[in-house]
C-alpha positions in Angstrom: -116.7 26.9 -24.8 -114.6 28.6 -21.7 -112.1 26.6 -19.3 -113.4 22.9 -20.2 -110.7 21.6 -18.1 -111.6 22.8 -14.9 -115.4 21.7 -15.5 -114.2 17.7 -15.9 -111.8 17.8 -13.1 -112.6 15.1 -10.5 -113.8 16.4 -6.9 -111.1 15.4 -4.3 -113.6 12.8 -3.0 -113.9 11.2 -6.7 -110.2 11.4 -7.1 -109.6 9.1 -4.0 -112.5 6.9 -4.8 -110.8 6.4 -8.4 -107.5 6.1 -6.8 -108.9 3.4 -4.4 -110.3 1.5 -7.1 -107.5 1.5 -9.4 -105.5 -1.4 -9.6 -102.2 -0.4 -11.0 -100.6 3.0 -11.1 -97.9 4.1 -13.6 -94.7 5.1 -11.4 -92.6 7.9 -13.3 -89.0 8.6 -11.7 -85.9 10.6 -13.6 -83.1 8.0 -14.7 -79.3 9.4 -14.4 -79.4 10.4 -18.1 -82.5 12.6 -17.5 -85.0 10.1 -19.4 -88.3 9.3 -17.6 -88.3 5.6 -16.3 -92.0 4.6 -16.2 -93.1 1.3 -14.6 -96.5 0.1 -13.7 -96.6 -0.6 -9.8 -99.3 -2.3 -7.3 -99.9 0.1 -4.4 -102.0 0.9 -1.4 -103.0 4.1 0.3 -101.5 4.7 3.9 -102.6 7.8 5.5 -104.1 9.4 2.5 -100.6 8.8 0.5 -99.5 6.1 -2.0 -97.4 3.3 -0.9 -95.4 1.1 -2.7 -92.6 -1.1 -2.2 -89.6 -2.2 -4.4 -86.3 -4.0 -3.9 -83.7 -1.7 -2.5 -81.8 -2.1 -5.7 -84.2 -1.6 -8.1 -83.7 1.2 -10.8 -86.9 3.3 -9.5 -85.3 3.0 -6.0 -81.7 4.1 -7.5 -83.5 6.8 -9.3 -85.7 8.0 -6.1 -82.1 7.9 -4.3 -80.5 10.5 -6.7 -83.7 12.7 -7.7 -86.7 12.3 -5.4 -88.7 14.1 -8.2 -91.6 12.1 -9.9 -95.3 11.5 -11.1 -97.9 9.0 -10.4 -100.6 8.3 -13.1 -103.9 6.4 -12.5 -106.0 5.8 -15.7 -108.9 4.1 -17.3 -111.1 4.1 -20.3 -110.5 2.9 -23.9 -113.6 5.5 -25.4 -112.5 9.0 -25.3 -115.6 9.8 -23.6 -114.7 7.4 -21.0 -111.5 8.5 -20.3 -110.6 9.5 -16.7 -107.5 10.2 -14.6 -105.5 11.3 -11.9 -102.2 12.9 -12.6 -99.8 13.6 -9.6 -96.5 15.7 -9.5 -94.5 15.3 -6.3 -91.5 13.5 -4.5 -91.0 10.2 -3.5 -89.5 9.4 -0.3 -87.5 6.0 0.6 -88.4 4.4 4.1 -86.4 1.7 4.9 -88.8 0.0 7.3 -89.5 -3.7 7.5 -92.6 -3.0 9.3 -94.2 -0.9 6.7 -93.1 -2.8 3.7 -95.0 -5.8 5.5 -98.0 -3.6 6.1 -97.7 -2.7 2.2 -97.5 -6.3 1.4 -100.1 -7.3 3.5 -102.3 -4.7 1.8 -101.4 -5.7 -1.6 -102.3 -9.4 -0.9 -105.8 -8.4 0.1 -106.5 -5.8 -2.4 -104.8 -8.3 -5.6 -105.2 -11.3 -4.2 -108.0 -11.6 -1.9 -105.6 -13.2 0.6 -105.9 -12.7 4.4 -102.6 -11.9 6.8 -103.1 -14.7 8.3 -102.6 -16.8 4.8 -99.5 -14.6 3.9 -97.8 -13.7 6.9 -94.9 -15.8 7.0 -94.1 -15.8 3.3 -94.5 -11.9 3.5 -92.1 -11.3 6.2 -89.2 -13.4 4.2 -90.6 -11.6 0.8 -89.8 -7.8 2.2 -86.7 -8.5 4.0 -84.8 -6.8 0.9 -87.4 -4.0 0.3 -87.8 -0.4 0.8 -91.2 1.7 0.9 -91.8 4.2 -1.4 -94.3 7.1 -0.2 -95.4 9.5 -2.8 -96.1 13.4 -1.4 -98.1 15.2 -4.3 -97.2 18.7 -4.5 -99.8 19.1 -7.9 -102.6 17.0 -9.0 -104.4 17.1 -12.1 -107.7 15.1 -13.0 -110.4 14.6 -15.6 -113.3 12.7 -16.3 -114.3 13.1 -20.1 -117.6 11.8 -19.2 -118.4 15.3 -18.1 -118.0 16.9 -21.3 -121.3 16.1 -22.5 -122.9 18.2 -19.5 -121.3 21.3 -21.3 -122.0 20.8 -24.7 
């Protein structure tokens, strides 16, 4: 069988829909010793880019400050023929901006807890004061949908 990988890729629209529906992303950064540091993160899409927030002194923020290269993995499916995913390699950007952190936090409150901005505004302003935003800029994207394999058998 010729290049199956290219036949099971998600289109750009499928990738975006898959990412928008995903609840958690696995964020990969590079530790001081060169080994990967992988953590699950809640996230939001703003202007087509993945945004997260974290404490300024968290290990992931320290890693990004030292080396911005990293990765994101969105995946689902438990059976082989249902495995889907999007893997991105690129660079993280640290943005020390309370309003952006607040915007990300409001999006998370809506996405993950079903809460409105009015319900969470006061608490979130306090919550984000020690946080920075992490914005991911993808350089290479790979994707797969094993459900498409049967179409080429």
